[in-house]
mmCIF file of the N, C-alpha and C atoms, coordinates in Angstrom:
data_MODEL
# 
_entry.id   MODEL 
# 
loop_
_atom_site.group_PDB 
_atom_site.id 
_atom_site.type_symbol 
_atom_site.label_atom_id 
_atom_site.label_alt_id 
_atom_site.label_comp_id 
_atom_site.label_asym_id 
_atom_site.label_entity_id 
_atom_site.label_seq_id 
_atom_site.pdbx_PDB_ins_code 
_atom_site.Cartn_x 
_atom_site.Cartn_y 
_atom_site.Cartn_z 
_atom_site.occupancy 
_atom_site.B_iso_or_equiv 
_atom_site.pdbx_formal_charge 
_atom_site.auth_seq_id 
_atom_site.auth_comp_id 
_atom_site.auth_asym_id 
_atom_site.auth_atom_id 
_atom_site.pdbx_PDB_model_num 
ATOM 1   N N  . MET A 1 1  ? 64.034  -16.804 -20.234 1.00 0.00 ? 1  MET A N  1 
ATOM 2   C CA . MET A 1 1  ? 62.878  -16.173 -20.951 1.00 0.00 ? 1  MET A CA 1 
ATOM 3   C C  . MET A 1 1  ? 62.129  -15.479 -19.951 1.00 0.00 ? 1  MET A C  1 
ATOM 4   N N  . MET A 1 2  ? 61.779  -14.239 -20.077 1.00 0.00 ? 2  MET A N  1 
ATOM 5   C CA . MET A 1 2  ? 60.951  -13.545 -19.240 1.00 0.00 ? 2  MET A CA 1 
ATOM 6   C C  . MET A 1 2  ? 59.551  -13.233 -19.751 1.00 0.00 ? 2  MET A C  1 
ATOM 7   N N  . ASN A 1 3  ? 58.645  -13.191 -18.865 1.00 0.00 ? 3  ASN A N  1 
ATOM 8   C CA . ASN A 1 3  ? 57.322  -12.780 -19.193 1.00 0.00 ? 3  ASN A CA 1 
ATOM 9   C C  . ASN A 1 3  ? 57.047  -11.290 -19.475 1.00 0.00 ? 3  ASN A C  1 
ATOM 10  N N  . ASN A 1 4  ? 56.458  -10.809 -20.448 1.00 0.00 ? 4  ASN A N  1 
ATOM 11  C CA . ASN A 1 4  ? 56.362  -9.325  -20.621 1.00 0.00 ? 4  ASN A CA 1 
ATOM 12  C C  . ASN A 1 4  ? 54.877  -9.091  -20.180 1.00 0.00 ? 4  ASN A C  1 
ATOM 13  N N  . TRP A 1 5  ? 54.833  -8.806  -18.678 1.00 0.00 ? 5  TRP A N  1 
ATOM 14  C CA . TRP A 1 5  ? 53.349  -8.560  -18.244 1.00 0.00 ? 5  TRP A CA 1 
ATOM 15  C C  . TRP A 1 5  ? 53.289  -7.015  -17.811 1.00 0.00 ? 5  TRP A C  1 
ATOM 16  N N  . GLY A 1 6  ? 54.209  -6.167  -18.391 1.00 0.00 ? 6  GLY A N  1 
ATOM 17  C CA . GLY A 1 6  ? 54.347  -4.839  -18.146 1.00 0.00 ? 6  GLY A CA 1 
ATOM 18  C C  . GLY A 1 6  ? 54.768  -4.589  -16.657 1.00 0.00 ? 6  GLY A C  1 
ATOM 19  N N  . SER A 1 7  ? 54.319  -3.514  -16.319 1.00 0.00 ? 7  SER A N  1 
ATOM 20  C CA . SER A 1 7  ? 54.840  -2.957  -14.979 1.00 0.00 ? 7  SER A CA 1 
ATOM 21  C C  . SER A 1 7  ? 54.151  -3.512  -13.648 1.00 0.00 ? 7  SER A C  1 
ATOM 22  N N  . PHE A 1 8  ? 53.158  -4.276  -13.996 1.00 0.00 ? 8  PHE A N  1 
ATOM 23  C CA . PHE A 1 8  ? 52.436  -4.972  -12.780 1.00 0.00 ? 8  PHE A CA 1 
ATOM 24  C C  . PHE A 1 8  ? 53.171  -6.168  -12.223 1.00 0.00 ? 8  PHE A C  1 
ATOM 25  N N  . GLY A 1 9  ? 54.017  -6.678  -13.048 1.00 0.00 ? 9  GLY A N  1 
ATOM 26  C CA . GLY A 1 9  ? 54.865  -7.898  -12.516 1.00 0.00 ? 9  GLY A CA 1 
ATOM 27  C C  . GLY A 1 9  ? 53.920  -9.059  -12.131 1.00 0.00 ? 9  GLY A C  1 
ATOM 28  N N  . GLY A 1 10 ? 52.911  -9.344  -12.717 1.00 0.00 ? 10 GLY A N  1 
ATOM 29  C CA . GLY A 1 10 ? 52.141  -10.494 -12.559 1.00 0.00 ? 10 GLY A CA 1 
ATOM 30  C C  . GLY A 1 10 ? 50.842  -10.236 -11.789 1.00 0.00 ? 10 GLY A C  1 
ATOM 31  N N  . TRP A 1 11 ? 50.773  -8.951  -11.262 1.00 0.00 ? 11 TRP A N  1 
ATOM 32  C CA . TRP A 1 11 ? 49.631  -8.593  -10.448 1.00 0.00 ? 11 TRP A CA 1 
ATOM 33  C C  . TRP A 1 11 ? 48.441  -8.194  -11.335 1.00 0.00 ? 11 TRP A C  1 
ATOM 34  N N  . GLY A 1 12 ? 48.609  -7.882  -12.629 1.00 0.00 ? 12 GLY A N  1 
ATOM 35  C CA . GLY A 1 12 ? 47.684  -7.575  -13.397 1.00 0.00 ? 12 GLY A CA 1 
ATOM 36  C C  . GLY A 1 12 ? 46.701  -8.657  -13.605 1.00 0.00 ? 12 GLY A C  1 
ATOM 37  N N  . MET A 1 13 ? 47.059  -9.858  -13.831 1.00 0.00 ? 13 MET A N  1 
ATOM 38  C CA . MET A 1 13 ? 46.100  -11.102 -14.013 1.00 0.00 ? 13 MET A CA 1 
ATOM 39  C C  . MET A 1 13 ? 45.237  -11.280 -12.660 1.00 0.00 ? 13 MET A C  1 
ATOM 40  N N  . GLY A 1 14 ? 45.944  -11.116 -11.516 1.00 0.00 ? 14 GLY A N  1 
ATOM 41  C CA . GLY A 1 14 ? 45.273  -11.368 -10.214 1.00 0.00 ? 14 GLY A CA 1 
ATOM 42  C C  . GLY A 1 14 ? 44.264  -10.257 -9.944  1.00 0.00 ? 14 GLY A C  1 
ATOM 43  N N  . MET A 1 15 ? 44.747  -9.023  -10.294 1.00 0.00 ? 15 MET A N  1 
ATOM 44  C CA . MET A 1 15 ? 43.679  -7.930  -10.023 1.00 0.00 ? 15 MET A CA 1 
ATOM 45  C C  . MET A 1 15 ? 42.443  -7.964  -11.104 1.00 0.00 ? 15 MET A C  1 
ATOM 46  N N  . GLY A 1 16 ? 42.818  -8.512  -12.231 1.00 0.00 ? 16 GLY A N  1 
ATOM 47  C CA . GLY A 1 16 ? 41.623  -8.650  -13.157 1.00 0.00 ? 16 GLY A CA 1 
ATOM 48  C C  . GLY A 1 16 ? 40.676  -9.590  -12.657 1.00 0.00 ? 16 GLY A C  1 
ATOM 49  N N  . PHE A 1 17 ? 41.163  -10.810 -12.172 1.00 0.00 ? 17 PHE A N  1 
ATOM 50  C CA . PHE A 1 17 ? 40.244  -11.762 -11.512 1.00 0.00 ? 17 PHE A CA 1 
ATOM 51  C C  . PHE A 1 17 ? 39.397  -11.269 -10.383 1.00 0.00 ? 17 PHE A C  1 
ATOM 52  N N  . VAL A 1 18 ? 40.054  -10.316 -9.577  1.00 0.00 ? 18 VAL A N  1 
ATOM 53  C CA . VAL A 1 18 ? 39.429  -9.810  -8.421  1.00 0.00 ? 18 VAL A CA 1 
ATOM 54  C C  . VAL A 1 18 ? 38.300  -8.954  -8.934  1.00 0.00 ? 18 VAL A C  1 
ATOM 55  N N  . PHE A 1 19 ? 38.609  -8.083  -9.978  1.00 0.00 ? 19 PHE A N  1 
ATOM 56  C CA . PHE A 1 19 ? 37.662  -7.120  -10.392 1.00 0.00 ? 19 PHE A CA 1 
ATOM 57  C C  . PHE A 1 19 ? 36.548  -7.882  -11.138 1.00 0.00 ? 19 PHE A C  1 
ATOM 58  N N  . MET A 1 20 ? 36.853  -8.985  -11.749 1.00 0.00 ? 20 MET A N  1 
ATOM 59  C CA . MET A 1 20 ? 35.846  -9.811  -12.336 1.00 0.00 ? 20 MET A CA 1 
ATOM 60  C C  . MET A 1 20 ? 34.867  -10.345 -11.350 1.00 0.00 ? 20 MET A C  1 
ATOM 61  N N  . LEU A 1 21 ? 35.374  -10.914 -10.185 1.00 0.00 ? 21 LEU A N  1 
ATOM 62  C CA . LEU A 1 21 ? 34.520  -11.453 -9.139  1.00 0.00 ? 21 LEU A CA 1 
ATOM 63  C C  . LEU A 1 21 ? 33.701  -10.181 -8.589  1.00 0.00 ? 21 LEU A C  1 
ATOM 64  N N  . LEU A 1 22 ? 34.245  -9.167  -8.382  1.00 0.00 ? 22 LEU A N  1 
ATOM 65  C CA . LEU A 1 22 ? 33.496  -7.986  -7.828  1.00 0.00 ? 22 LEU A CA 1 
ATOM 66  C C  . LEU A 1 22 ? 32.392  -7.556  -8.659  1.00 0.00 ? 22 LEU A C  1 
ATOM 67  N N  . PHE A 1 23 ? 32.674  -7.512  -9.964  1.00 0.00 ? 23 PHE A N  1 
ATOM 68  C CA . PHE A 1 23 ? 31.604  -7.081  -11.035 1.00 0.00 ? 23 PHE A CA 1 
ATOM 69  C C  . PHE A 1 23 ? 30.476  -8.058  -10.949 1.00 0.00 ? 23 PHE A C  1 
ATOM 70  N N  . TRP A 1 24 ? 30.664  -9.487  -11.134 1.00 0.00 ? 24 TRP A N  1 
ATOM 71  C CA . TRP A 1 24 ? 29.610  -10.316 -11.117 1.00 0.00 ? 24 TRP A CA 1 
ATOM 72  C C  . TRP A 1 24 ? 28.936  -10.456 -9.766  1.00 0.00 ? 24 TRP A C  1 
ATOM 73  N N  . GLY A 1 25 ? 29.633  -10.166 -8.568  1.00 0.00 ? 25 GLY A N  1 
ATOM 74  C CA . GLY A 1 25 ? 28.925  -10.157 -7.347  1.00 0.00 ? 25 GLY A CA 1 
ATOM 75  C C  . GLY A 1 25 ? 28.007  -9.126  -7.221  1.00 0.00 ? 25 GLY A C  1 
ATOM 76  N N  . LEU A 1 26 ? 28.375  -7.773  -7.692  1.00 0.00 ? 26 LEU A N  1 
ATOM 77  C CA . LEU A 1 26 ? 27.492  -6.714  -7.825  1.00 0.00 ? 26 LEU A CA 1 
ATOM 78  C C  . LEU A 1 26 ? 26.328  -6.981  -8.703  1.00 0.00 ? 26 LEU A C  1 
ATOM 79  N N  . VAL A 1 27 ? 26.454  -7.565  -9.918  1.00 0.00 ? 27 VAL A N  1 
ATOM 80  C CA . VAL A 1 27 ? 25.412  -7.884  -10.688 1.00 0.00 ? 27 VAL A CA 1 
ATOM 81  C C  . VAL A 1 27 ? 24.318  -8.847  -10.096 1.00 0.00 ? 27 VAL A C  1 
ATOM 82  N N  . ILE A 1 28 ? 24.912  -9.834  -9.419  1.00 0.00 ? 28 ILE A N  1 
ATOM 83  C CA . ILE A 1 28 ? 23.997  -10.823 -8.815  1.00 0.00 ? 28 ILE A CA 1 
ATOM 84  C C  . ILE A 1 28 ? 23.302  -10.155 -7.649  1.00 0.00 ? 28 ILE A C  1 
ATOM 85  N N  . LEU A 1 29 ? 23.933  -9.336  -6.679  1.00 0.00 ? 29 LEU A N  1 
ATOM 86  C CA . LEU A 1 29 ? 23.238  -8.630  -5.736  1.00 0.00 ? 29 LEU A CA 1 
ATOM 87  C C  . LEU A 1 29 ? 22.226  -7.627  -6.193  1.00 0.00 ? 29 LEU A C  1 
ATOM 88  N N  . GLY A 1 30 ? 22.527  -7.012  -7.456  1.00 0.00 ? 30 GLY A N  1 
ATOM 89  C CA . GLY A 1 30 ? 21.507  -6.092  -7.976  1.00 0.00 ? 30 GLY A CA 1 
ATOM 90  C C  . GLY A 1 30 ? 20.289  -6.832  -8.387  1.00 0.00 ? 30 GLY A C  1 
ATOM 91  N N  . ILE A 1 31 ? 20.449  -8.038  -8.968  1.00 0.00 ? 31 ILE A N  1 
ATOM 92  C CA . ILE A 1 31 ? 19.377  -8.783  -9.440  1.00 0.00 ? 31 ILE A CA 1 
ATOM 93  C C  . ILE A 1 31 ? 18.528  -9.210  -8.269  1.00 0.00 ? 31 ILE A C  1 
ATOM 94  N N  . ALA A 1 32 ? 19.172  -9.658  -7.212  1.00 0.00 ? 32 ALA A N  1 
ATOM 95  C CA . ALA A 1 32 ? 18.569  -10.269 -5.978  1.00 0.00 ? 32 ALA A CA 1 
ATOM 96  C C  . ALA A 1 32 ? 17.768  -9.076  -5.363  1.00 0.00 ? 32 ALA A C  1 
ATOM 97  N N  . ALA A 1 33 ? 18.403  -7.868  -5.247  1.00 0.00 ? 33 ALA A N  1 
ATOM 98  C CA . ALA A 1 33 ? 17.648  -6.782  -4.649  1.00 0.00 ? 33 ALA A CA 1 
ATOM 99  C C  . ALA A 1 33 ? 16.442  -6.340  -5.565  1.00 0.00 ? 33 ALA A C  1 
ATOM 100 N N  . LEU A 1 34 ? 16.608  -6.369  -6.881  1.00 0.00 ? 34 LEU A N  1 
ATOM 101 C CA . LEU A 1 34 ? 15.347  -6.057  -7.718  1.00 0.00 ? 34 LEU A CA 1 
ATOM 102 C C  . LEU A 1 34 ? 14.293  -7.155  -7.481  1.00 0.00 ? 34 LEU A C  1 
ATOM 103 N N  . ILE A 1 35 ? 14.628  -8.340  -7.569  1.00 0.00 ? 35 ILE A N  1 
ATOM 104 C CA . ILE A 1 35 ? 13.573  -9.360  -7.236  1.00 0.00 ? 35 ILE A CA 1 
ATOM 105 C C  . ILE A 1 35 ? 12.904  -9.062  -5.795  1.00 0.00 ? 35 ILE A C  1 
ATOM 106 N N  . ARG A 1 36 ? 13.675  -9.015  -4.863  1.00 0.00 ? 36 ARG A N  1 
ATOM 107 C CA . ARG A 1 36 ? 13.082  -8.764  -3.471  1.00 0.00 ? 36 ARG A CA 1 
ATOM 108 C C  . ARG A 1 36 ? 12.119  -7.506  -3.456  1.00 0.00 ? 36 ARG A C  1 
ATOM 109 N N  . TRP A 1 37 ? 12.548  -6.383  -4.121  1.00 0.00 ? 37 TRP A N  1 
ATOM 110 C CA . TRP A 1 37 ? 11.800  -5.236  -4.251  1.00 0.00 ? 37 TRP A CA 1 
ATOM 111 C C  . TRP A 1 37 ? 10.415  -5.404  -5.005  1.00 0.00 ? 37 TRP A C  1 
ATOM 112 N N  . LEU A 1 38 ? 10.617  -6.288  -6.098  1.00 0.00 ? 38 LEU A N  1 
ATOM 113 C CA . LEU A 1 38 ? 9.302   -6.511  -6.951  1.00 0.00 ? 38 LEU A CA 1 
ATOM 114 C C  . LEU A 1 38 ? 8.328   -7.436  -6.011  1.00 0.00 ? 38 LEU A C  1 
ATOM 115 N N  . MET A 1 39 ? 8.840   -8.317  -5.291  1.00 0.00 ? 39 MET A N  1 
ATOM 116 C CA . MET A 1 39 ? 8.110   -9.262  -4.407  1.00 0.00 ? 39 MET A CA 1 
ATOM 117 C C  . MET A 1 39 ? 7.269   -8.443  -3.382  1.00 0.00 ? 39 MET A C  1 
ATOM 118 N N  . THR A 1 40 ? 7.962   -7.371  -2.753  1.00 0.00 ? 40 THR A N  1 
ATOM 119 C CA . THR A 1 40 ? 7.309   -6.614  -1.650  1.00 0.00 ? 40 THR A CA 1 
ATOM 120 C C  . THR A 1 40 ? 6.352   -5.678  -2.281  1.00 0.00 ? 40 THR A C  1 
ATOM 121 N N  . GLN A 1 41 ? 6.506   -5.426  -3.493  1.00 0.00 ? 41 GLN A N  1 
ATOM 122 C CA . GLN A 1 41 ? 5.481   -4.293  -4.204  1.00 0.00 ? 41 GLN A CA 1 
ATOM 123 C C  . GLN A 1 41 ? 4.341   -5.136  -4.358  1.00 0.00 ? 41 GLN A C  1 
ATOM 124 N N  . SER A 1 42 ? 4.305   -6.422  -4.800  1.00 0.00 ? 42 SER A N  1 
ATOM 125 C CA . SER A 1 42 ? 3.018   -7.066  -5.088  1.00 0.00 ? 42 SER A CA 1 
ATOM 126 C C  . SER A 1 42 ? 2.569   -7.851  -3.990  1.00 0.00 ? 42 SER A C  1 
ATOM 127 N N  . SER A 1 43 ? 3.262   -7.669  -2.681  1.00 0.00 ? 43 SER A N  1 
ATOM 128 C CA . SER A 1 43 ? 2.703   -8.472  -1.617  1.00 0.00 ? 43 SER A CA 1 
ATOM 129 C C  . SER A 1 43 ? 1.366   -7.758  -0.935  1.00 0.00 ? 43 SER A C  1 
ATOM 130 N N  . PRO A 1 44 ? 0.366   -8.498  -0.710  1.00 0.00 ? 44 PRO A N  1 
ATOM 131 C CA . PRO A 1 44 ? -0.835  -7.845  -0.176  1.00 0.00 ? 44 PRO A CA 1 
ATOM 132 C C  . PRO A 1 44 ? -0.745  -7.261  1.167   1.00 0.00 ? 44 PRO A C  1 
ATOM 133 N N  . SER A 1 45 ? 0.260   -7.589  1.884   1.00 0.00 ? 45 SER A N  1 
ATOM 134 C CA . SER A 1 45 ? 0.331   -7.039  3.351   1.00 0.00 ? 45 SER A CA 1 
ATOM 135 C C  . SER A 1 45 ? 0.785   -5.594  3.147   1.00 0.00 ? 45 SER A C  1 
ATOM 136 N N  . HIS A 1 46 ? 1.374   -5.150  2.226   1.00 0.00 ? 46 HIS A N  1 
ATOM 137 C CA . HIS A 1 46 ? 1.807   -3.903  2.051   1.00 0.00 ? 46 HIS A CA 1 
ATOM 138 C C  . HIS A 1 46 ? 0.756   -2.962  1.320   1.00 0.00 ? 46 HIS A C  1 
ATOM 139 N N  . ASN A 1 47 ? -0.347  -3.530  0.901   1.00 0.00 ? 47 ASN A N  1 
ATOM 140 C CA . ASN A 1 47 ? -1.480  -2.718  0.194   1.00 0.00 ? 47 ASN A CA 1 
ATOM 141 C C  . ASN A 1 47 ? -2.408  -2.446  1.175   1.00 0.00 ? 47 ASN A C  1 
ATOM 142 N N  . SER A 1 48 ? -2.466  -1.098  1.240   1.00 0.00 ? 48 SER A N  1 
ATOM 143 C CA . SER A 1 48 ? -3.505  -0.413  2.238   1.00 0.00 ? 48 SER A CA 1 
ATOM 144 C C  . SER A 1 48 ? -4.882  -0.188  1.622   1.00 0.00 ? 48 SER A C  1 
ATOM 145 N N  . HIS A 1 49 ? -4.946  -0.521  0.388   1.00 0.00 ? 49 HIS A N  1 
ATOM 146 C CA . HIS A 1 49 ? -6.364  -0.425  -0.202  1.00 0.00 ? 49 HIS A CA 1 
ATOM 147 C C  . HIS A 1 49 ? -7.448  -1.388  0.268   1.00 0.00 ? 49 HIS A C  1 
ATOM 148 N N  . ASP A 1 50 ? -7.025  -2.440  0.913   1.00 0.00 ? 50 ASP A N  1 
ATOM 149 C CA . ASP A 1 50 ? -7.969  -3.200  1.477   1.00 0.00 ? 50 ASP A CA 1 
ATOM 150 C C  . ASP A 1 50 ? -8.396  -3.038  2.833   1.00 0.00 ? 50 ASP A C  1 
ATOM 151 N N  . LYS A 1 51 ? -7.752  -2.081  3.520   1.00 0.00 ? 51 LYS A N  1 
ATOM 152 C CA . LYS A 1 51 ? -8.096  -1.820  4.943   1.00 0.00 ? 51 LYS A CA 1 
ATOM 153 C C  . LYS A 1 51 ? -9.062  -0.504  5.026   1.00 0.00 ? 51 LYS A C  1 
ATOM 154 N N  . SER A 1 52 ? -9.749  -0.673  5.972   1.00 0.00 ? 52 SER A N  1 
ATOM 155 C CA . SER A 1 52 ? -10.647 0.486   6.370   1.00 0.00 ? 52 SER A CA 1 
ATOM 156 C C  . SER A 1 52 ? -9.843  1.546   7.046   1.00 0.00 ? 52 SER A C  1 
ATOM 157 N N  . PRO A 1 53 ? -10.257 2.845   6.868   1.00 0.00 ? 53 PRO A N  1 
ATOM 158 C CA . PRO A 1 53 ? -9.515  3.953   7.507   1.00 0.00 ? 53 PRO A CA 1 
ATOM 159 C C  . PRO A 1 53 ? -9.305  3.690   9.067   1.00 0.00 ? 53 PRO A C  1 
ATOM 160 N N  . LEU A 1 54 ? -10.291 3.076   9.733   1.00 0.00 ? 54 LEU A N  1 
ATOM 161 C CA . LEU A 1 54 ? -10.119 2.899   11.215  1.00 0.00 ? 54 LEU A CA 1 
ATOM 162 C C  . LEU A 1 54 ? -8.993  1.972   11.382  1.00 0.00 ? 54 LEU A C  1 
ATOM 163 N N  . GLU A 1 55 ? -8.953  0.730   10.656  1.00 0.00 ? 55 GLU A N  1 
ATOM 164 C CA . GLU A 1 55 ? -7.809  -0.073  10.711  1.00 0.00 ? 55 GLU A CA 1 
ATOM 165 C C  . GLU A 1 55 ? -6.462  0.471   10.488  1.00 0.00 ? 55 GLU A C  1 
ATOM 166 N N  . ILE A 1 56 ? -6.327  1.457   9.530   1.00 0.00 ? 56 ILE A N  1 
ATOM 167 C CA . ILE A 1 56 ? -5.169  2.182   9.275   1.00 0.00 ? 56 ILE A CA 1 
ATOM 168 C C  . ILE A 1 56 ? -4.737  3.018   10.573  1.00 0.00 ? 56 ILE A C  1 
ATOM 169 N N  . VAL A 1 57 ? -5.693  3.699   11.234  1.00 0.00 ? 57 VAL A N  1 
ATOM 170 C CA . VAL A 1 57 ? -5.484  4.449   12.381  1.00 0.00 ? 57 VAL A CA 1 
ATOM 171 C C  . VAL A 1 57 ? -5.017  3.463   13.471  1.00 0.00 ? 57 VAL A C  1 
ATOM 172 N N  . GLN A 1 58 ? -5.774  2.331   13.684  1.00 0.00 ? 58 GLN A N  1 
ATOM 173 C CA . GLN A 1 58 ? -5.259  1.481   14.671  1.00 0.00 ? 58 GLN A CA 1 
ATOM 174 C C  . GLN A 1 58 ? -3.870  0.974   14.512  1.00 0.00 ? 58 GLN A C  1 
ATOM 175 N N  . GLU A 1 59 ? -3.444  0.800   13.254  1.00 0.00 ? 59 GLU A N  1 
ATOM 176 C CA . GLU A 1 59 ? -2.061  0.284   13.035  1.00 0.00 ? 59 GLU A CA 1 
ATOM 177 C C  . GLU A 1 59 ? -1.062  1.370   13.419  1.00 0.00 ? 59 GLU A C  1 
ATOM 178 N N  . ARG A 1 60 ? -1.349  2.642   12.921  1.00 0.00 ? 60 ARG A N  1 
ATOM 179 C CA . ARG A 1 60 ? -0.535  3.714   13.165  1.00 0.00 ? 60 ARG A CA 1 
ATOM 180 C C  . ARG A 1 60 ? -0.422  3.982   14.772  1.00 0.00 ? 60 ARG A C  1 
ATOM 181 N N  . TYR A 1 61 ? -1.526  3.777   15.458  1.00 0.00 ? 61 TYR A N  1 
ATOM 182 C CA . TYR A 1 61 ? -1.341  4.016   16.808  1.00 0.00 ? 61 TYR A CA 1 
ATOM 183 C C  . TYR A 1 61 ? -0.478  2.752   17.491  1.00 0.00 ? 61 TYR A C  1 
ATOM 184 N N  . ALA A 1 62 ? -0.745  1.515   17.020  1.00 0.00 ? 62 ALA A N  1 
ATOM 185 C CA . ALA A 1 62 ? 0.025   0.452   17.463  1.00 0.00 ? 62 ALA A CA 1 
ATOM 186 C C  . ALA A 1 62 ? 1.564   0.488   17.146  1.00 0.00 ? 62 ALA A C  1 
ATOM 187 N N  . ARG A 1 63 ? 1.912   1.298   15.994  1.00 0.00 ? 63 ARG A N  1 
ATOM 188 C CA . ARG A 1 63 ? 3.270   1.324   15.728  1.00 0.00 ? 63 ARG A CA 1 
ATOM 189 C C  . ARG A 1 63 ? 3.968   2.561   16.421  1.00 0.00 ? 63 ARG A C  1 
ATOM 190 N N  . GLY A 1 64 ? 2.947   3.422   17.074  1.00 0.00 ? 64 GLY A N  1 
ATOM 191 C CA . GLY A 1 64 ? 3.617   4.571   17.830  1.00 0.00 ? 64 GLY A CA 1 
ATOM 192 C C  . GLY A 1 64 ? 3.675   5.877   16.999  1.00 0.00 ? 64 GLY A C  1 
ATOM 193 N N  . GLU A 1 65 ? 3.136   5.829   15.909  1.00 0.00 ? 65 GLU A N  1 
ATOM 194 C CA . GLU A 1 65 ? 3.201   7.094   14.837  1.00 0.00 ? 65 GLU A CA 1 
ATOM 195 C C  . GLU A 1 65 ? 2.290   8.136   15.441  1.00 0.00 ? 65 GLU A C  1 
ATOM 196 N N  . ILE A 1 66 ? 1.235   7.865   16.069  1.00 0.00 ? 66 ILE A N  1 
ATOM 197 C CA . ILE A 1 66 ? 0.341   8.892   16.696  1.00 0.00 ? 66 ILE A CA 1 
ATOM 198 C C  . ILE A 1 66 ? 0.138   8.442   18.155  1.00 0.00 ? 66 ILE A C  1 
ATOM 199 N N  . ASN A 1 67 ? -0.140  9.461   18.974  1.00 0.00 ? 67 ASN A N  1 
ATOM 200 C CA . ASN A 1 67 ? -0.272  9.294   20.362  1.00 0.00 ? 67 ASN A CA 1 
ATOM 201 C C  . ASN A 1 67 ? -1.855  9.043   20.705  1.00 0.00 ? 67 ASN A C  1 
ATOM 202 N N  . ARG A 1 68 ? -2.109  8.723   21.997  1.00 0.00 ? 68 ARG A N  1 
ATOM 203 C CA . ARG A 1 68 ? -3.483  8.348   22.382  1.00 0.00 ? 68 ARG A CA 1 
ATOM 204 C C  . ARG A 1 68 ? -4.560  9.495   22.026  1.00 0.00 ? 68 ARG A C  1 
ATOM 205 N N  . GLU A 1 69 ? -4.181  10.737  22.255  1.00 0.00 ? 69 GLU A N  1 
ATOM 206 C CA . GLU A 1 69 ? -5.189  11.678  21.949  1.00 0.00 ? 69 GLU A CA 1 
ATOM 207 C C  . GLU A 1 69 ? -5.542  11.883  20.486  1.00 0.00 ? 69 GLU A C  1 
ATOM 208 N N  . GLU A 1 70 ? -4.526  11.663  19.624  1.00 0.00 ? 70 GLU A N  1 
ATOM 209 C CA . GLU A 1 70 ? -4.596  11.676  18.261  1.00 0.00 ? 70 GLU A CA 1 
ATOM 210 C C  . GLU A 1 70 ? -5.514  10.585  17.678  1.00 0.00 ? 70 GLU A C  1 
ATOM 211 N N  . TYR A 1 71 ? -5.253  9.373   18.283  1.00 0.00 ? 71 TYR A N  1 
ATOM 212 C CA . TYR A 1 71 ? -5.844  8.237   17.948  1.00 0.00 ? 71 TYR A CA 1 
ATOM 213 C C  . TYR A 1 71 ? -7.396  8.267   18.358  1.00 0.00 ? 71 TYR A C  1 
ATOM 214 N N  . GLU A 1 72 ? -7.606  8.814   19.592  1.00 0.00 ? 72 GLU A N  1 
ATOM 215 C CA . GLU A 1 72 ? -9.071  8.913   20.060  1.00 0.00 ? 72 GLU A CA 1 
ATOM 216 C C  . GLU A 1 72 ? -9.925  9.845   19.196  1.00 0.00 ? 72 GLU A C  1 
ATOM 217 N N  . GLN A 1 73 ? -9.145  10.902  18.687  1.00 0.00 ? 73 GLN A N  1 
ATOM 218 C CA . GLN A 1 73 ? -9.851  12.087  17.866  1.00 0.00 ? 73 GLN A CA 1 
ATOM 219 C C  . GLN A 1 73 ? -10.091 11.343  16.529  1.00 0.00 ? 73 GLN A C  1 
ATOM 220 N N  . LYS A 1 74 ? -9.128  10.806  15.927  1.00 0.00 ? 74 LYS A N  1 
ATOM 221 C CA . LYS A 1 74 ? -9.384  10.196  14.599  1.00 0.00 ? 74 LYS A CA 1 
ATOM 222 C C  . LYS A 1 74 ? -10.399 9.062   14.638  1.00 0.00 ? 74 LYS A C  1 
ATOM 223 N N  . LYS A 1 75 ? -10.367 8.250   15.812  1.00 0.00 ? 75 LYS A N  1 
ATOM 224 C CA . LYS A 1 75 ? -11.345 7.312   15.975  1.00 0.00 ? 75 LYS A CA 1 
ATOM 225 C C  . LYS A 1 75 ? -12.633 7.943   15.939  1.00 0.00 ? 75 LYS A C  1 
ATOM 226 N N  . ARG A 1 76 ? -12.982 8.894   16.788  1.00 0.00 ? 76 ARG A N  1 
ATOM 227 C CA . ARG A 1 76 ? -14.200 9.664   16.774  1.00 0.00 ? 76 ARG A CA 1 
ATOM 228 C C  . ARG A 1 76 ? -14.673 10.296  15.413  1.00 0.00 ? 76 ARG A C  1 
ATOM 229 N N  . ASP A 1 77 ? -13.800 10.903  14.658  1.00 0.00 ? 77 ASP A N  1 
ATOM 230 C CA . ASP A 1 77 ? -14.031 11.377  13.331  1.00 0.00 ? 77 ASP A CA 1 
ATOM 231 C C  . ASP A 1 77 ? -14.434 10.342  12.428  1.00 0.00 ? 77 ASP A C  1 
ATOM 232 N N  . LEU A 1 78 ? -13.859 9.159   12.425  1.00 0.00 ? 78 LEU A N  1 
ATOM 233 C CA . LEU A 1 78 ? -14.084 8.137   11.547  1.00 0.00 ? 78 LEU A CA 1 
ATOM 234 C C  . LEU A 1 78 ? -15.355 7.192   11.808  1.00 0.00 ? 78 LEU A C  1 
ATOM 235 N N  . GLU A 1 79 ? -15.882 7.167   13.067  1.00 0.00 ? 79 GLU A N  1 
ATOM 236 C CA . GLU A 1 79 ? -17.113 6.461   13.505  1.00 0.00 ? 79 GLU A CA 1 
ATOM 237 C C  . GLU A 1 79 ? -18.249 7.144   13.002  1.00 0.00 ? 79 GLU A C  1 
ATOM 238 N N  . PRO A 1 80 ? -19.305 6.502   12.360  1.00 0.00 ? 80 PRO A N  1 
ATOM 239 C CA . PRO A 1 80 ? -20.474 7.222   11.961  1.00 0.00 ? 80 PRO A CA 1 
ATOM 240 C C  . PRO A 1 80 ? -21.510 7.597   12.878  1.00 0.00 ? 80 PRO A C  1 
# 
């Protein structure tokens, strides 16, 4: 007696299992990425509303986004 699995010869069930694992893996990764993104959006460390303009300029200088001349000029502009 022969099994009638079509032209896949038994590979159809194996490939279906692989695709099922791939699908659920992508769903779980998507949910994890969404949760991580939502947590970073609500994190107070990423919220620049609580910082003074001078603190923001100091952080930009520390990260290397602006050079010393720009930092000194912006610092003079922001000081009363």
